N, C-alpha and C positions, 0 to 999 in steps of 0.2 A: 440545288431544289433535288432531291432525290426522287428516283422514279419508284413505280408501284412495285414492283420486281424488287427492290433493293428493301425498301418496307418491308416487303414479305419475306424477304430471309432474314432480315434481322430479329422481325417476332418469331421467326420459327428457331432461329439459333436460340433464342432467351428462351425456348421451352413454350411458347404462348399455342394454344389451340387457337385456330381464325376463323371466325365465322362471316363470311365475305360482304356482307351488306353493314356489321358494324366496325371491322377494321376497316371499309370504306369510309365510313365518317370520321373516325379517327384520323387515319392519316391523309383525309381531304382527296380523295380521288372517286372516280366512282364503281359503282359496286360492278359493273362488269368488267371493267379494267383488273381488278381484283379476280374474279371469278376467272378470265382468262389467263393471267398468271400462274393463279394455282393449278387449272388444267395443266397448262406446259409443264410445271413441276410436278403433278402428277404423272404425265406421261414419262419422265425421265425416272420414276420412282423415288421420288423425295418425300412428296407427303401421300396421303391415303384421306379418304373419307371417311367418319367414322359414323356408324349406322345407330350406335346406340345415344340417346341423350339429345341433344339438340340439332335441330335438321340443319343441313347445311354445314356442318363443322368440319374443319380440317385439322389433320395434326402431322406432327413431321413423323416421316416413316424411317428414313436414310438418313443422317445427318451427311457422309461421304457423298451421297446423289445432289445434293446442294450445288450449287455454281458457285466455283471459290472467288470467281469476279461478277459482280452483278449490275456491271454498268453496259451502258448502252453504247452499242458501236456508233462510231460518227461516219455518217457518210458524206463525204466531197460532193458539193456541188460541181454539176456536169457545167460543160464549157456550152458559151448559148452559141447556139447555133439557128443560122437561118432557113427558110425554106427551101426545096430545090429550085422552085421557079426563079426566085426571089437572089439564089446564090449563083445562078447560070447570068441572070440581067445583070448584076452586081460586075462578076465577072468581063462578060462581054466589054463593060466599059471602063473597065479597071478601077472601078472604087472598091476602098475597103471599108469594111466596117468598122465604124468608130463605137468606141466603147466609152460615152460622155454620160453625164448625168442630165437630165432635163432640166429644164428650168422649173421651179414651183409657181412661178407668177405669170400673169398673163398680162398685158398692156391693153386698152383699148385706147383707139382714138375717142375724142369727145361724139362724135358720130356714131359711134359702133359699140357704144354702151348698152349692152341687153336689158330688156324691158324687166 
């Protein structure tokens, strides 16, 4: 699945002028996401806003300023940590934190069935 940034860079490399609202509908992303990426590319000097013609139209200004890699960086999930007080309590009793999957079902006795 392509990101909004990847869709934009591909369209700009093809020489298309981008209008955020129209481009969002074609790419299947939100208009705000397209506009945010366009502003980032404008700050990098890659695109400029056209003042003449259609309102909100963006065009490629410098192909060299476009990022070579439009991939998003993968962030590793941080290790699961317990709270300070809980960690101290577990350490006091010598209990290690168990990384297990919890059961998905809950069994009730016949006299415990919720109403």
